[in-house]
N, C-alpha and C positions, 0 to 999 in steps of 0.2 A: 407443472413449472411453479416454483416457489414465488411468493411475492418479493418485492424488492427488499423489504426488511428481513424476511426469512432467509433470503439469499446471503445476508451478512453473516449468518451462522455457518460459515464455511471458509473457503480460501478467497481472499480478496487480492487479485493480481494488481500490482503496481507496474505499469508498463515502462519499458525503456523507450527513449526517442532516438532511433538510429540516425546517424549522420553519414553523408557521403564523403567523398574525398575533399570536398570544399567546406566541410562542416555545416552544410545545409541539410535540413531534414530529408531523410530517405523515406518518403511516404510509402512506396511499394514494399520496402523492407519492413516498415512498421506494420502495414496491413497484414503481411504474412505472419508476423509474430503474434499479432492479436488474434487472427483467425485460427492459428494453431491452438492457442489456449482455449478459445471458445469451443472448437471442435473436440477438445479433450474433455470438456465438461466443467471448466472453471466458470462459476456462476456470477462473479462480480469482477469487472475489469475497470480499473481506475487509470485513465489518462491524466497526465499533469500532476502526478505525485512527486515525491522527492526522487525516487528512482528514475522518473521521467525527466529529471533536470528542470523542474518547474521554474525555478528562479533564473535559469539561463535561457528561457524561451521568450520570444516576443509575443505580444498579444495575438497577432495573426497566426503564429505557430501554435499557440494555445488553442485557438479556435479550430484550426485545421486538425490538430490531434484529436479533439473531441469528435469532429465530423468523421474522420477516418475510422476511429474506434467504433462509433455507432454503426457505420456501414459494414464493418468486418465482424462485429461481435455476435451476430446471429441471435440466439435466444439468451445470451448472457446479459446481465444487468450492467449498464454503463454508469459509473459514478465519477464524474470529473472532479478533479481537485480545483479549488478556487482559493483566492487569498489576496495578499498585498494590503493596501489601505482599505478602509471600510467602503468607500465609494466604489473602488475598483471591484472589490469582492461582491458588492451588491449588483453591479453591472454584469459581472460574470454569472451570478445566480440567474439573472434574467436570460442570459444567453444559453445557459444550461437548460432552462425550461423551454426555450424556443427550439432547442435541439430535440426535445421530447423525452429527456432523461428525468427520472423521478427522484434521483438521489444526487447529492453533492458532498464531497469530503472537504471540510473547511480546515485549511492549513493553520497551524500554530502561527500567530502573528509574529512578524519579523520586526522587532523593535528592541534596542539595547536596554531600554528602561521600561519595564512593564510590571504592574502590580497584579495580584490575583483579581481584585475588583475590576481593574482595567481589562483583564482577559475576559471576564464575564461580560462586561459591557460590549467589547468588540464582537464576541460571538452572538450576543443577544441582538444587537442592532442588525447584524447581517441576516440572522435567521428570521427575525420578525419582519424584515423587508420582503421576504419571499415565503409567505405562509403556505403556498401550494407546493413547495419543494421540501423534501425531507433531507436532513443534514446529519452527517457523521462528524463528530468533533475529533480533532487530532490533538491529543493531550501529550505534551512532551515536558511540561513543567511539573516537577514533583510537589510544588506548593499547591497545585490545584487539588482540592480535597472534596469531601462530600458536601460541604456547605455550598461551595461554588458550583459544583455540578448540579446539585439539587435545585439551586436557584434558577439555573438555566433550564432544567427540565420543566420546572413549574411555569416559567415565563414563556417557554417555546415548546409547545407540544409537537412541533415538527422536528425537534432534535430526537432522532431515533436510534443513534448509535454512538459509541465511543471507541476510537482507535487509541488504545493506551500504550504509549511508547516510552514509559519510564521503567527502567530495569529494577523494579522493586515489587516482586510478586505479593509479599504480604500487604503492602500498601494497596495494591490492586484488589486483593481479597477483601480488605476492609471496606473499600468503596462499594464493591458488589454487595457485601453483606448489609451495609448501612442503607444503600439506595434501592436494593432489590435486584436480583439477577435478571428479572423479567422486565425491569423498568425500561431498559433500552437493550440493544444488541451490543454486548461487550466483546471486544476483539483484542487479541494480543497484537500490538502494533510493532513488535520487534522480530517478526518473522518466525520461521520454523525453529530456530535454535532455542528460543525462549518459550515456545508454545506449551511444552509439557509442564513447565512450572506455573503457567497461568491457567491451564485447562481445569484443574480440580477446584480452582478458586472462583470460577465464574465465567471464564472465556468460552465462547461458543464458536470462535473463528479466529483466524490469524491472517495477517497481511503477508505478502510474499513478493519479492523481486525475483527470486530464484525460479519461480514458476514460469517465467519467460523462457527459461532454458530447458527445464524438465517438468512439464505440466503433470505427467503421470506420477512422478515421484512426490510432488506436493499433494496431489489428490489421494494417493495411497497413504501418505502420512496422516492426512485428515481422517481417513477412514479408520486407521489404527487408533487415533486419539478418541474418536467417537465410540469405538468398540471397547475401549479400555484394554486393548491388547498391548500390555507393557513391553513384552518381548519384541514385538514388531515395531513399536514406537522406538525402542532403544536401537534396534538394528537400522532403521531408516534415519534416526537422528545421527547415528555414527557416520552415515554416508553424507548427510547434509552439513554437519557441523564444520568440517574443514572449509567448505565454501563460505559459510557465514562468518567464520573466524577471519577469513581474508577480507571480507567486506567490512568487518568491524574494526580492523586494525588501523592504527594511526588516526584515531578519532574519525573513523569512517571515510578517510580521504579518498580511497579507491573503491568505495561502495558500488558506484555505478560502473566503473571501469571493469570490475571483476565480472559483472553480469554480461556486459557487452563483449568482453573478450571471449567468454564462453559461447555466446551466440555467434561471434565471428568464427570461432573454431568449428562450429557446426555448419558454417556457410550460410547463415541466415541474415546477417547484416554486418556492417562495419563495427570496428571496436572503438572508434573515436568518441571522445567526450569534449565538452566545452569547459574552458576555465570558468570558475576556479576548481572544478573537479580534478582529482589527481589521476595520473596515468600509471600504468603498470611497468615494472622493470622486466627485462628478459627472464629473470628468475621467477618472478611472479606469474608470468605467462606460462612458464613451464609447470608451475604449481596447478594452474587451471587445467592444463592438459592432463595432468595426473588425476585430478578430481573427476574430470569427465570420463577418463578411462575406468575409474572405479565405479562410476555410475553405469557405464556400459556393461561392465562385467556383472552388475547386479540386475541387469535387464532394463535399465533406464537410459 
């Protein structure tokens, strides 16, 4: 079994948070989705990520999601998402440690006015407050460069990974080359569709929401990337791309709804999302049906 950091060199699943008909969390459905991914061999599972509707969950729901994930994850590494203001994130870090998890994913700060120096200070204060917890940084700001990340790595040896979610592979490659591919675990934070562009430049893993729906597809895709089997990467990418294109459309308005609709059509959980997430039209639901059919025909 790989260590927590080694496990980041693979597929990091970002869970959905299923809701019932009253838009309350469906914890049995959630447990079933997590257990299926763990049983398939997904090595890192992140509750309370963006696909989990982190910002639409209460603190109690955040805690329950972590607990249910830990109970259902088997041998998979659990890496809860934490965030909000500094004090809340620090408190969440304590709760993650009490849960027994060794990793936390630190969300990009939500603030309409932030500087790169402020971004560094935010992450540094949280990471330094919990030296016994390892952190993966969520980088969504293209202004965050080698100087900012290097300063954080130097100040916080417990920063062990970067989830890079800026659609700029050359920029990512420059960061890896400047800071070192082995300095931390570098991950493509833009899911399967972008992984082939990031892989040769230093990524050793990718995050995925689609893995909730088709764990074997994401894991086979990882194996193809690792093997450098370009023909197989292309074949699997062609299966995955329409799903990810739906999730990316309209500034990712229906990112979560697409995943939940696919799970609902599989009979695993409800399709509901909480505002402000977008909902699917009947035509979009039909698109999901077609994508699932194509996956089934391919053995997924």
